[in-house]
KOLVOMAR-606921 format. One record per residue (C-alpha): residue number from 0; residue in one letter; x, z, y. Coordinates in pm, 1 decimal. Each point is the difference from the previous one (the first is absolute). Layout:
<pts>
(NUM, A, (X, Z, Y))
...
</pts>
This chain:
<pts>
(0, M, (0.0, 0.0, 0.0))
(1, D, (282.5, 88.8, 236.5))
(2, K, (160.6, -325.8, -84.0))
(3, F, (-318.3, -191.8, 84.9))
(4, M, (-43.5, 175.9, 335.4))
(5, D, (363.5, -73.4, 85.4))
(6, S, (-66.4, -367.7, -61.9))
(7, P, (27.5, -221.3, 314.4))
(8, W, (-333.6, -171.6, -82.2))
(9, F, (-185.9, 328.7, -2.1))
(10, L, (132.8, 79.6, 345.3))
(11, R, (-92.9, -348.2, 123.2))
(12, F, (-362.2, 25.4, -123.2))
(13, T, (-41.3, 347.0, 147.1))
(14, A, (125.3, -112.8, 339.0))
(15, L, (-235.1, -299.5, -7.5))
(16, F, (-302.1, 220.6, -86.2))
(17, L, (72.9, 239.8, 283.9))
(18, A, (48.3, -287.2, 243.6))
(19, L, (-340.3, -145.7, -90.9))
(20, I, (-172.9, 335.4, 49.2))
(21, L, (161.7, 40.7, 339.6))
(22, F, (-94.2, -354.9, 100.5))
(23, F, (-367.6, 32.8, -77.9))
(24, S, (-24.3, 341.1, 165.5))
(25, V, (144.0, -130.0, 324.6))
(26, K, (-224.1, -310.3, -11.6))
(27, A, (-317.3, 208.0, -42.2))
(28, E, (94.3, 223.7, 289.2))
(29, D, (64.7, -305.4, 223.5))
(30, E, (-340.9, -146.7, -83.1))
(31, K, (-165.4, 328.5, 86.9))
(32, L, (175.5, 8.6, 336.2))
(33, V, (-93.9, -360.6, 74.6))
(34, G, (-371.6, 60.8, -94.8))
(35, K, (-37.9, 303.0, 221.0))
(36, A, (214.5, 73.7, 296.4))
(37, V, (106.3, 352.0, 62.6))
(38, G, (-257.4, 184.0, 221.5))
(39, D, (-311.5, -214.0, -97.2))
(40, T, (-337.1, 177.2, -20.8))
(41, V, (-360.1, -74.9, -108.3))
(42, D, (-316.1, 101.7, 186.1))
(43, A, (-371.7, -79.1, -5.5))
(44, I, (-226.8, -87.6, 292.4))
(45, P, (-370.1, 46.7, -85.9))
(46, D, (-310.7, -152.4, 158.7))
(47, V, (156.6, -298.4, 174.2))
(48, P, (-273.5, -221.8, 159.8))
(49, V, (-37.1, -354.1, -129.1))
(50, D, (-30.3, -280.8, 256.5))
(51, V, (-211.8, -291.6, -122.0))
(52, Y, (32.9, -348.9, 144.0))
(53, Y, (-300.8, -231.5, -43.9))
(54, D, (-279.6, -172.1, 195.3))
(55, N, (-210.4, 306.4, 71.7))
(56, E, (-243.4, -202.0, 213.9))
(57, N, (-132.6, -198.5, -295.1))
(58, L, (121.8, 180.3, -309.9))
(59, V, (-32.0, 341.0, -163.6))
(60, V, (271.0, 141.9, -227.4))
(61, T, (-58.4, 274.5, -255.0))
(62, G, (250.2, 167.5, -231.7))
(63, V, (267.5, 81.0, 257.8))
(64, P, (88.0, 371.0, -0.6))
(65, E, (10.1, 170.5, 337.0))
(66, T, (337.6, 159.3, -80.3))
(67, V, (275.9, -19.1, -258.5))
(68, N, (295.6, 219.0, -96.3))
(69, I, (357.3, -129.5, 29.7))
(70, T, (333.6, 127.3, -128.8))
(71, I, (323.9, -76.3, 186.7))
(72, E, (354.2, 41.7, -131.1))
(73, G, (327.8, -39.5, 187.7))
(74, P, (235.1, 174.8, 239.0))
(75, T, (-128.7, 342.2, 92.0))
(76, N, (2.9, -65.1, 376.2))
(77, L, (-202.0, -321.0, -38.2))
(78, V, (-249.8, 159.8, -238.0))
(79, Q, (-57.6, 293.5, 233.7))
(80, S, (-37.4, -210.8, 316.7))
(81, T, (-232.8, -247.7, -172.8))
(82, K, (-225.3, 278.3, -127.9))
(83, L, (-1.5, 171.2, 338.9))
(84, L, (-65.0, -303.7, 221.5))
(85, K, (-226.3, -196.6, -236.8))
(86, D, (63.7, -309.6, 211.9))
(87, F, (-54.0, -235.5, -290.4))
(88, T, (-319.1, -158.1, -135.8))
(89, V, (-147.5, -85.7, -336.1))
(90, R, (-193.4, -327.1, 9.2))
(91, A, (-226.5, -212.8, -215.8))
(92, D, (6.9, -361.0, 121.0))
(93, L, (-321.3, -175.7, -108.0))
(94, S, (-10.8, -259.4, 276.0))
(95, N, (73.9, -295.2, -227.9))
(96, L, (-220.6, 103.8, -291.0))
(97, T, (-333.6, -159.7, -90.8))
(98, L, (-333.1, 168.4, -78.6))
(99, G, (-4.6, 192.4, -328.3))
(100, Q, (208.8, 248.5, -198.8))
(101, H, (376.7, 25.4, 59.5))
(102, T, (289.3, 222.7, -100.5))
(103, V, (221.8, 64.8, 302.2))
(104, R, (344.6, 163.2, 22.0))
(105, L, (38.2, 246.0, 286.1))
(106, Q, (297.6, -43.3, 232.1))
(107, T, (187.4, 216.9, 248.4))
(108, E, (117.8, -97.2, 347.2))
(109, N, (248.1, 151.5, 243.1))
(110, I, (179.6, 210.4, -260.4))
(111, S, (377.1, 6.5, -53.9))
(112, E, (139.7, -235.8, -264.9))
(113, K, (233.8, 281.8, -106.2))
(114, L, (-296.7, 188.1, -140.0))
(115, D, (-152.7, -58.4, -339.9))
(116, V, (-382.7, 2.0, 51.8))
(117, R, (-262.2, 44.3, -271.2))
(118, I, (-373.6, -25.3, 85.5))
(119, D, (-267.3, 168.1, -209.6))
(120, P, (-201.5, -205.7, -78.2))
(121, A, (226.7, -300.1, 34.3))
(122, T, (-280.9, -251.0, -50.4))
(123, I, (-374.3, 14.9, 73.2))
(124, D, (-303.2, -196.9, -116.2))
(125, V, (-208.3, -123.2, 293.0))
(126, M, (-325.0, -190.3, 36.3))
(127, I, (-38.9, -235.7, 295.5))
(128, E, (-360.6, -83.8, 90.1))
(129, E, (-195.2, -168.1, 274.0))
(130, K, (-123.9, 235.0, 273.1))
(131, I, (-371.8, -28.9, 80.7))
(132, T, (-247.4, 178.8, 229.5))
(133, R, (-368.8, 50.0, -77.8))
(134, S, (-293.7, 187.4, 152.2))
(135, F, (-182.6, 266.9, -199.7))
(136, R, (-315.5, 202.8, 67.8))
(137, V, (56.9, 375.7, 11.4))
(138, D, (-235.8, 215.6, -207.0))
(139, P, (-45.9, 355.9, 135.5))
(140, E, (-41.0, 283.3, -250.7))
(141, I, (-38.1, 378.5, -16.8))
(142, N, (-23.5, 256.7, -276.3))
(143, E, (-370.9, 89.9, 4.6))
(144, R, (78.8, 341.2, -149.1))
(145, L, (119.7, 97.5, 349.0))
(146, L, (-356.0, -28.9, 135.5))
(147, A, (-213.1, 308.8, 58.3))
(148, E, (-279.7, 65.0, -247.0))
(149, D, (-309.9, -219.4, 52.3))
(150, F, (189.2, -241.1, 227.3))
(151, H, (79.7, -363.7, -72.7))
(152, I, (183.2, -293.1, 158.1))
(153, V, (-225.4, -226.3, 204.2))
(154, K, (269.0, -262.5, 63.3))
(155, M, (371.7, -45.7, 65.3))
(156, D, (158.5, -237.3, 252.6))
(157, V, (365.2, -96.7, 42.4))
(158, T, (166.4, -148.3, 310.2))
(159, P, (161.2, -250.3, -22.5))
(160, S, (-187.2, -119.6, -305.1))
(161, T, (280.8, -234.4, -118.2))
(162, I, (377.9, 29.3, -14.5))
(163, E, (289.8, -244.4, -52.8))
(164, V, (216.2, 40.4, -311.4))
(165, T, (340.1, -169.8, -26.4))
(166, G, (218.0, -6.6, -312.5))
(167, A, (117.1, -193.0, -301.3))
(168, K, (-257.4, -251.9, -118.4))
(169, S, (-29.2, 156.6, -347.2))
(170, I, (-55.5, 346.5, 148.1))
(171, V, (-254.1, -108.2, 261.3))
(172, E, (-194.4, -189.7, -265.2))
(173, A, (-8.5, 316.1, -212.7))
(174, I, (-184.1, 201.0, 268.5))
(175, S, (-336.3, 125.9, -130.5))
(176, F, (-84.1, 287.2, 237.8))
(177, V, (66.7, 74.6, 365.7))
(178, K, (-111.5, 357.6, 73.3))
(179, A, (-8.9, 239.1, 294.3))
(180, S, (-81.4, 355.5, -109.7))
(181, A, (-163.7, 248.5, 235.0))
(182, T, (42.0, 368.5, -79.6))
(183, G, (-87.7, 342.2, 135.6))
(184, E, (-68.9, 360.0, -91.1))
(185, Q, (-260.1, 100.3, -257.6))
(186, G, (-356.5, 18.2, 132.6))
(187, I, (-24.2, -307.8, 225.8))
(188, N, (-347.3, -1.7, 158.3))
(189, Q, (31.2, -223.0, 305.1))
(190, T, (115.5, -348.3, 98.8))
(191, F, (371.7, -33.2, 79.9))
(192, E, (275.4, -254.0, 73.9))
(193, Q, (369.7, 4.4, -89.0))
(194, Q, (307.2, -218.9, -38.1))
(195, A, (79.9, -92.7, -361.5))
(196, R, (299.8, -175.4, -154.1))
(197, V, (-70.7, -327.1, -180.6))
(198, R, (93.6, -18.5, -369.2))
(199, V, (47.8, -329.3, -186.4))
(200, L, (-48.1, 24.7, -377.7))
(201, D, (-2.1, -224.5, -304.7))
(202, R, (-273.8, 8.5, -263.3))
(203, D, (174.8, 293.9, -175.4))
(204, L, (0.6, 191.9, 332.0))
(205, N, (377.5, -30.8, 38.9))
(206, K, (119.5, -0.4, 360.1))
(207, L, (156.5, -333.7, 98.9))
(208, N, (306.9, -47.5, 217.9))
(209, V, (-123.9, -222.4, 282.9))
(210, T, (-6.9, -3.8, 379.9))
(211, I, (-338.1, 105.2, 147.4))
(212, V, (-114.9, -65.1, 357.1))
(213, P, (-143.9, 230.8, 120.7))
(214, E, (111.5, 281.1, -229.6))
(215, Q, (-278.3, 233.9, 120.9))
(216, V, (-369.7, -58.1, 74.7))
(217, N, (-282.3, 207.6, 147.6))
(218, V, (-257.0, 119.8, -255.3))
(219, K, (-343.5, 126.3, 110.4))
(220, V, (-203.0, 192.1, -258.8))
(221, E, (-369.1, 55.1, 80.9))
(222, V, (-131.0, 305.5, -187.3))
(223, A, (-358.8, 126.8, -12.3))
(224, E, (-213.8, 245.6, -187.5))
(225, Y, (-211.9, -149.3, -275.8))
(226, N, (-330.4, -118.1, 150.6))
(227, K, (-314.4, -184.4, -95.6))
(228, E, (-275.1, -174.1, 197.4))
(229, V, (-350.2, 85.4, -121.8))
(230, P, (-348.9, -83.8, 131.9))
(231, I, (-202.6, 253.9, 199.4))
(232, V, (-340.0, 69.6, -153.8))
(233, L, (-262.8, 172.6, 218.4))
(234, K, (-210.0, 260.7, -177.0))
(235, K, (-315.2, 127.8, 170.9))
(236, S, (-60.9, 375.1, 11.3))
(237, G, (-251.9, 219.3, 177.9))
(238, A, (-335.2, -122.4, 129.7))
(239, P, (-95.7, -127.8, 345.2))
(240, T, (-286.9, 155.0, 196.1))
(241, S, (-346.6, -80.7, -129.7))
(242, N, (-73.0, -271.7, 256.1))
(243, V, (320.7, -196.9, -69.3))
(244, T, (55.1, -261.9, -268.1))
(245, I, (358.1, -111.1, -78.2))
(246, N, (29.3, -378.6, -17.8))
(247, S, (375.5, -41.0, -50.6))
(248, V, (328.0, 186.3, 7.8))
(249, S, (326.1, -190.7, 55.9))
(250, T, (357.1, 28.1, 126.6))
(251, K, (259.3, -246.7, 125.5))
(252, E, (274.0, 178.2, -196.8))
(253, E, (-50.0, -157.0, -340.0))
(254, V, (328.8, 111.8, -162.5))
(255, I, (243.7, 291.0, 27.4))
(256, T, (358.9, 48.3, -113.1))
(257, L, (72.6, 311.4, -205.3))
(258, F, (349.3, 147.2, -52.0))
(259, G, (115.2, 216.4, -287.9))
(260, P, (134.6, 3.9, -357.5))
(261, K, (-46.3, -326.0, -188.5))
(262, K, (-178.1, 169.1, -290.4))
(263, V, (-258.4, 144.3, 243.7))
(264, L, (-49.3, -329.6, 182.7))
(265, D, (-54.8, -187.0, -327.1))
(266, Q, (-308.4, 214.1, -66.8))
(267, I, (-164.9, -60.8, 338.3))
(268, K, (-214.3, -314.7, 24.6))
(269, E, (-188.0, 76.8, 325.6))
(270, L, (-43.8, 266.2, 266.7))
(271, E, (-350.8, 145.2, 29.3))
(272, V, (-97.3, 115.9, 349.3))
(273, D, (-299.2, 230.4, 44.9))
(274, V, (-219.5, -95.8, 298.7))
(275, D, (-224.4, 286.1, 113.6))
(276, L, (-327.0, -169.8, 100.3))
(277, S, (-149.0, 325.2, 127.7))
(278, Q, (189.3, -64.6, 322.6))
(279, V, (-190.4, -325.3, 62.9))
(280, K, (-258.6, 41.6, 277.0))
(281, E, (9.2, -344.3, 160.5))
(282, Q, (-73.8, -354.4, -111.4))
(283, E, (361.1, -110.3, 60.3))
(284, M, (268.7, 260.0, -43.8))
(285, T, (375.3, 14.7, -69.7))
(286, L, (129.5, 294.4, -199.1))
(287, E, (364.8, 103.8, -14.5))
(288, V, (69.7, 115.1, -354.0))
(289, A, (311.7, 194.0, -100.5))
(290, L, (154.6, -122.1, -325.2))
(291, K, (90.6, 233.8, -285.4))
(292, K, (325.6, -58.3, -180.9))
(293, P, (-38.6, -37.0, -376.3))
(294, K, (189.8, 255.0, -207.0))
(295, G, (368.3, -87.3, -32.7))
(296, I, (1.0, -243.3, 293.9))
(297, T, (259.2, 90.5, 263.3))
(298, K, (-104.2, -227.6, 285.2))
(299, M, (-268.6, -252.0, 104.0))
(300, S, (18.3, -287.1, 248.1))
(301, L, (-323.1, 127.1, 162.5))
(302, D, (-108.0, 356.2, 76.5))
(303, K, (-352.8, -91.5, 107.9))
(304, I, (-224.6, -303.4, 26.3))
(305, K, (-295.9, -104.0, 216.0))
(306, V, (-324.5, -67.4, -186.8))
(307, Q, (-274.8, -208.4, 158.1))
(308, V, (-350.3, 114.5, -96.8))
(309, N, (-303.3, -222.1, 59.6))
(310, A, (-330.5, 191.4, -13.1))
(311, S, (-363.9, -41.7, 100.6))
(312, S, (-300.2, 225.3, 66.2))
(313, S, (-329.1, -34.0, -193.2))
(314, E, (-317.5, -115.1, 183.3))
(315, E, (-161.3, 330.2, -76.2))
(316, D, (279.6, 181.6, 166.2))
(317, M, (-5.8, -236.7, 294.8))
(318, E, (-370.6, 78.1, 44.1))
(319, E, (78.4, 366.3, -15.5))
(320, V, (260.1, -47.2, 266.6))
(321, N, (-250.9, -182.5, 224.5))
(322, A, (-292.4, 229.9, -76.8))
(323, P, (-77.9, 303.3, 216.2))
(324, E, (209.5, 295.1, -90.2))
(325, E, (-171.9, 232.0, -237.5))
(326, P, (137.1, 351.1, -19.3))
(327, E, (-77.9, 32.5, -366.9))
(328, K, (212.5, -308.7, -89.2))
(329, E, (294.1, 128.2, 204.5))
(330, E, (-10.8, 313.5, -203.8))
(331, Q, (50.3, -198.4, -318.3))
(332, I, (371.4, -52.9, 79.1))
(333, A, (203.7, 319.0, 17.7))
(334, T, (361.0, 117.4, 11.7))
(335, K, (169.1, 290.5, -165.3))
(336, E, (348.7, 148.0, 30.1))
(337, F, (208.2, 153.1, -278.0))
(338, Q, (297.6, 204.1, 120.0))
(339, D, (331.7, 88.2, -166.6))
(340, I, (-14.8, -245.9, -287.4))
(341, P, (334.3, 0.8, -187.4))
(342, V, (197.5, -327.2, -6.9))
(343, K, (115.8, -74.5, -353.9))
(344, V, (334.9, -161.2, -79.7))
(345, N, (-23.4, -271.7, -265.4))
(346, G, (282.4, -176.8, -179.8))
(347, L, (297.9, 207.8, 123.2))
(348, D, (290.4, -19.3, -244.3))
(349, E, (55.5, 326.4, -189.1))
(350, K, (357.3, 23.0, 128.1))
(351, F, (-134.2, 50.1, 357.0))
(352, K, (-211.8, 261.4, 170.6))
(353, G, (-173.6, -49.6, 333.0))
(354, S, (-136.4, 209.0, 284.0))
(355, F, (-232.6, -110.0, 280.9))
(356, Q, (131.4, -9.3, 354.5))
(357, K, (-324.3, -162.0, 115.1))
(358, P, (-286.4, 83.2, -44.2))
(359, E, (87.9, 369.4, 15.3))
(360, D, (-28.8, 174.4, -336.8))
(361, G, (-108.4, -332.2, -152.6))
(362, M, (-358.8, 45.7, 119.4))
(363, T, (-216.0, -242.0, 196.7))
(364, D, (-361.5, -28.4, 120.5))
(365, L, (-247.1, -266.5, -114.4))
(366, T, (-308.1, -117.5, 192.0))
(367, I, (-254.5, -197.0, -202.8))
(368, T, (-297.3, -210.6, 105.8))
(369, A, (-295.5, -89.2, -225.3))
(370, E, (-374.0, 17.7, -31.3))
(371, Q, (-135.4, 351.8, 35.3))
(372, N, (-129.7, 21.2, -356.1))
(373, V, (345.3, -111.5, -129.0))
(374, I, (203.6, 221.4, 221.8))
(375, D, (-199.9, 309.0, -96.0))
(376, K, (119.5, -38.5, -358.3))
(377, L, (371.2, -50.5, 77.4))
(378, E, (263.2, 268.6, -43.2))
(379, K, (368.1, 22.1, 88.2))
(380, T, (86.2, -50.2, -368.2))
(381, D, (-162.4, -346.2, 4.7))
(382, F, (296.8, -133.3, 197.7))
(383, V, (366.8, -38.6, -99.5))
(384, I, (258.6, -27.9, 274.6))
(385, Y, (349.6, -101.8, -113.6))
(386, V, (330.3, -169.9, 75.9))
(387, D, (172.6, -240.6, -240.8))
(388, A, (366.1, 109.1, -40.5))
(389, S, (82.2, -227.4, -294.6))
(390, G, (230.3, -210.7, 215.4))
(391, V, (213.4, 294.8, 117.2))
(392, T, (357.5, -38.2, -130.7))
(393, D, (207.4, 197.4, 252.7))
(394, E, (13.6, 344.6, 151.3))
(395, G, (-93.0, 59.2, 363.3))
(396, E, (-306.8, -50.5, 214.2))
(397, Q, (-256.6, -253.1, -120.9))
(398, N, (-300.7, -139.3, 189.4))
(399, L, (-287.9, -59.2, -240.3))
(400, P, (-353.9, -127.1, 77.5))
(401, I, (-285.7, 235.5, -88.7))
(402, S, (-276.6, -151.2, -214.7))
(403, V, (-351.8, 121.8, -81.2))
(404, E, (-216.4, -55.5, -306.1))
(405, G, (-370.4, 90.5, 13.7))
(406, P, (-352.4, -104.0, -90.6))
(407, Q, (-142.1, -336.9, 97.9))
(408, N, (-239.3, -44.6, 294.7))
(409, V, (202.1, 258.4, 190.2))
(410, S, (239.2, -65.9, 286.5))
(411, W, (266.8, 245.8, 98.3))
(412, K, (270.9, 76.6, 247.9))
(413, I, (300.2, 228.9, -53.2))
(414, T, (177.9, 194.9, 268.7))
(415, D, (345.4, -114.0, -119.2))
(416, T, (54.5, -355.6, -120.8))
(417, E, (369.1, 45.3, -82.0))
(418, A, (196.6, 282.6, -160.8))
(419, I, (362.5, 94.3, 61.9))
(420, M, (163.5, 154.2, -306.2))
(421, H, (341.7, 152.2, -54.3))
(422, I, (132.8, -110.9, -339.7))
(423, E, (282.7, 177.4, -183.1))
(424, L, (131.8, 31.9, -353.4))
(425, A, (-200.0, 236.3, -216.9))
</pts>
């Protein structure tokens, strides 16, 4: 072994092997130094805006990101100054491209050639389309659950009624809805106006990226309580004096509008109005009749109506009028007064209780007129004096007409024709 190692060929091969190792080590180090100079650094610059060059008067481009991220590598001083100043641009030049889909490589401008620049993403897929403008009608809308109970929308108006939409042809042609939504707090019970932003949607209710002129419109929402128009039906009550015959009873107010809950209105077909004929003493007479609100109705378009009564006197009675006065016939008609008759309250909701402010203590006086033999038989209990409180829905003072029910062939007059009641929760 010693002899072999002392051989000149062994020494030659060993020297050659070491020389080769040294050569390749030095070569690798030189390549490393050439590839990256001493002092180079790498840094990232995020969210760099992308400038797009195309005919924006006639074309629309989609697919271009607003920003990209870039990485720069090179001498430390250049990297730091470039990142600090950001005086370079990233551009997508589409000026020479035709309509349709294209893959475009992003480029940088005004950046040092000594820097290695990498853009993320380096390429983008863009769609170039024709730009068009069309007019669309704006449909106003509101969530009806915001309305107060028993209120509904009468109508909605929007100003301006049409808007101009500009965008890519494929997007504009995909427009299915143009909406302007009015809103407000829960319990809307009156008409209002407000500015609303216009939304452009496709058939799947996705918002579309287009230019809208104007972007806002004025929406007017007309709100009203549920109401219904019903005919007025005159119902005769009481009897005229013995010498008067009623020929006709009529009124110019043929219909009335009632307000209240829909379920209550649906049950009302007409409004009956009682006409007290005991008040008729002339051949032509106009009576003013107070109207009673049906139960559940909150408001009426009329509080009272005028009723025209056409009457005539019998020949017998006319002869009696022309004949010499006879004391015994005058005695046949008599009057009688009943004092302190209680006024009943009908129809008041159980959740309320009421007290009379007028008449005092809820008592009134009644004067009746009839033939002597009729009047002698009448008692206070033959008459019912009452107010109808079925339409009372709120606390506070309420003015209610006082009504009288009594036998036929009797006319009457009450001291108080209207009651004032204080209503409060029971």
